[in-house]
N, C-alpha and C positions, 0 to 999 in steps of 0.2 A: 504494500500500500504506500503510495507516494504522498507526501505532505508538502504543500507549498512552502518555499523557503522564506517567504515574507514573514515579518514579525506579526504577532497576533493583532497588534493595534492597526496594522495596515489592511486587515481582512474585512471585506464587506460583510454585513450582517443583515439578513432578511428580517422584516418586521413580523414577529410572530402574531401580532394582532390583525394583520392584513389577511383578507380572504385568499389572496394569491400567494401567501407565504409558503416557503418550502422548509421552514424551520421545524415543523412537524412534531414528532413525538415528544421532544424535550419540553416544548412550550405547553403541550397538552398535559404533561405530567405536572408542570408547575401550576397550571390552572386547576387541575384536579385537587392538588394539595391545598390551594387557597380556598376552594369552594367547600371542602370537607368540613362538616360541623365538628366542633370539639366533642370527642367521645368521652363518656364517663366509664372508666374501666372498673371492674370489681377488684377486690384486693388480691385476687389470685392471678393477675396478669403475669406474663413472662417477665416483663421489666421489673415489676414489684418483687417477684420472687428472686430476681437477680440481685436487686439492691439488698434484700435480706441476706442472701447467701454471702456476698462479697464484703458486707460490713459486719458480719457475725464472727468471722474467723480470718486470720491472715491468709493471703492467697496461697502461700507455700503450703500451709496446712491443708487447704481444700484440695489442691492437686495431689498432695502426698496421700491423702485418704483414698482418693480414686486409684492411685498407683498401687497402694497396698491392698486394695479391696478385691483384686482378682488374682487367680492362680495363673501366673505368666510362664510357668515351666513348659507348657505345651504350645506356646505361641510360635509362629513361624518367624516373627520379628523379635528383636531384643529392644527393651525399653529401659533406659537408665537416666536417673536424675544427674544433671550436670552440676558443676561447682557453683554456678550462678543460680541463686534460688529462683523457684518458680519457672525452671527451664528443664525440659526433658528432651532427650534424643531418642527417636525411634529409628532403628537401623534394620534394613532388610537383609544385610549380610551380602548384598550383591552390589557391583559397581553401579554408579548412577549419580544423578544430581543431588545436591544438598538443598533442601527447601527449609525456609524459616517462616513460621506463621506466628504473628504477634497480635496481642490484643491488650487493651488497658494501658496503652502509652499515656492516655488521659484517663484518670481514675473514675470519672463519671460516665464513661462511654462503655457500657457493659456488654454490648453485643459481641465484641471481640473476645473477652474472657469467657463468655458462655460458649462460643464456638470452639475455642481452644480446649475448654473442659470437656465438651462433647466429643471432640476428636480424640483426646487422651482416653476417654472411656471406651471409644470404639476400638482403639488399638489394644488397650489392656484387656478387653473382654474377648478379643479375637474376632470381633465383628467387622473389623476393617483390615484390608490388605494393603501391602506396600510392595510394589513390583520391583523397584530398584532404588538404590541410593538410600538417603535418609531424610527424615523430617525433624526439625527442631521446633518444639512447641514452647512458646515463651510468653510470659505476662510482663507488662511494662512497669508502671508506677505502683508498686505494692502498697506503699503508705497511703497514696491518694485513693486507691481502691477501697481500703479499709474505712476511709472517711467519706467515700462517694464524692470526691472533689476532683476537679480537672487536674490540679496539682497542688502541692503543699507550699513550696517556696519558689520553684522555677518550673517553667514549661519544659518537660522532658523532651518534647519534640522540637525544641529549639536548642538542644545541647549536644547533639551528636557530632562529635569531631572537635569540639572546643569547650572545655570545662574550666580552663585556667581563668582565674579571676572571678569565678562564680562560686557563691556560697549557698549552703542550704542542703536539705535532706536528699535532693535529687542527684547530687553530684556523684556519689558513690554508685548509685543505680545506673546512671548514664555510662560511667566507665565500665561497669560490668556488662551492660547490654552491648556496648561497642565491641567488647572482646568476643561476644557470640556472633555478631554481625560480620566481624572480620574473619571468623573461623580460627581464632587463636587457641581455643581450648584443646588440650591433647586429644580428646575424643573426636574432634572434628578434623584433625589433620589428615585422616585417611581420605577425606573428600577433596583435598587440594587437587587442582587440575580438572575436576569435574565441573559441570555447569552449576551455577549458583543462582537460586531464586529466593524471593522473599515476598510475603503478603502481610501488609500491616492494616488491620481492621479498625475503623473508626465509626463514630456516629456524630450527629450534630444536635445543638440545642434548639434550633428552629426547624420547622418542616422544610425538608430539602429533598429533591429527587436523588435517587441513588446514582453515584458517579464514581469514577476512578481518576485519581491524579496520575498522570503519566508523562513521560518525557517523549520528545519527538521520535527518538529511535525505538521507542516501545510500541508505536502505533500498530505495527503489523501483528502483534500478539494479542491485541485487546479484544478483537472479535471472538477469539477462542476463550477468553476469560468470561465473556457473557454479560458484563456490566453494560447497561444500555447507553450510558453517557460517559464521555471522557473529557476532562479538562487538561489540555496539553500545555506544558511549559518547557522552558529550557533552563537548565541549572545555572548557566552563566548569566542569565538575565534576572535572576531572583535576588531580592534583598539578602544581605549577609545572613541574617538569622534564619531565613527560609532555607538557606543552604545547609542548615544544621538539623534538618529533619531526618527521620529514619530513612526515608526514601533517598534523599540526596547523599546521605552517608553510605548507603548501599551502592549507589551509582559510582561513587569514588572508589569503592572497593570491589568493583566489577561484579556486583550482585544485581541481577535484574529484579527490581522491586516494584510492586504495585501497591499503592495506598488507596483503599476503597472506603468511601463514605457510604455507609449502608442505609442511611435514613435518620430520622429523628430519634434521639436517645430513648424515649419512652414508648415508641410505637412497636406493636407486636410484629409487624412486617419487617422491621429493621433486624430483628433477631433471626428471622427466617432468611433474610437477604444475606446475612453474614454466614450462616451455615451453607447456603447454596453457593456462595462465592468460594468458600473453602473447597467444596466438592469440585467446582470447575477449575480452580487453581491446581488441585492435585491431578486432575485429568490433563490439564494443559502441560504440566511439568512431567508427565509420564509416570506419575506415582501410581495411577490407577488406570484401568482400561477406559478408553474414550467412548462414552455413551451419550454425551450431551453435545448437540450441534452448536456451531458458532452462531452468535446472535448479531443482528444489525447494530451499528454503532453510530451515535451522533457525537461529533467532535466540537468542542469549544476551546478557544485559545485563551490562556490566562494572560491578562494584561495587568501588571502589578505597579501601583504607585505606593510608595512607602508611607502610608497614613498611620501615624502613631497616636495612640490614645493620650489626650491631654485633658486637664480639668475643664477647659473651655469648649471641648468638642461636642457638637450636637447635630444630629440629623435633622433635615428640614421637614421630614415627615416620617411616619412609621412604615418604612419599606419592608417588603417581604424578601426573604432569601431567594435569590434567583429571579427577582422581579426584573422584567425587561424595561429598560429606560432608553429614551432617545438621547442622541448627542446634544449636549448643551443643557441637559436637565441638572438643576442644582441638587446636589446630594446632601451636603452638610456645610456647616460653618464652624470655624475654630477661631473665636475672637474675630479678627479682621480678615482672616483667610476664608475664601469660598472654594468649595470643592464641587466640580461639575463633571459630568460624563464627557469624556473627550471623543467618544464614538458611541454609536448604538451598541448596547450590550446588556449583559445580565449582572446585577449587583449580587455579590456573594457574601454571605455571612455578615450582614450589618449587625454590629453589637450595640445593644441598648442598655447594658448594665455595666457602666464603667467600673464599679467596685470589683467586678469579677475579672477585670483586666488589669495588667500592671501598667500604670501610667508611664508613658514614654517607652515601653518595652513591647507592647503588643499592638497588632494592626487593628484598625477599626472596621475595615471592609476590603474586599477585592472586587475586580471586575473581570468577566469572561465574555468573549465574543465568538460568534459563530464562525467556524472555519469551513471553507469550501472543500 
């Protein structure tokens, strides 16, 4: 699949509100999310059960109880805990790629930890096969998971590759996870020279269509992954802290990584999306037989301006996540500074709760534009 070499900001974008628009499926998903009435869930929802699970016990204990709960002597694969807590290696005993599947890099995004837990249960019970190579199952911010917070002191997904000068509880965890992503642990050395893959599962605070963050040279693989929408970026054009995500760190270490936003944190479908994405990722990376067909993909290009949260920042209205806006639309004001849309596009992740963001350290919003 060829991708135009122009920058995302140069790409024309069809108006999804026009009857002749070709923007199609993505705009339809956004409108469906906007129109959906707020549902009242009973106390037994998947998301509520997940919150109870991960805030009741440390993540390492939860995984260990699953690991210890099955007789693994008859399994065709080996499963072993690694030196990094909440991290397990499943080894087929045959040559092949090493895959890493992570959830909970942000501690209030529970679809990933639930998918990792379910996968560990599948391997430990013998209900899941592994045709080649290995799979590393890993949880991210253990402390934040226990408190159901995005992070405690620092955003773990802005620390990969650079922790010098950073203080707080996430520093040690970032260093430990980087050793797994690099393949430094002795148990992972056997996979050196094999293809390297990673899947990082996330969810969002606002209603958002499911999509995958991907780099330009990843595009050919995305239809096999089956996520309907892709936001394409180039590592070299991202702000410095964006270059310290799990995905960018993997790229610098020659690991093909996909970061998938599975939907809103508390929605039931989000948890199903995460599990289905794991299934497709394992098939894509030849861990399991291919039974799922490739899916059509709609591509958006990420156009980043480095908008940092300040005490004076305020949006001009309550925008929806992925709301389509015309070029010239005023987005926000920050004292005397006015932010406008520089081209037709979609507004990503507008943040309306400044106390939840680190003043001067976290972005207020991003923009994506339709790619041809």
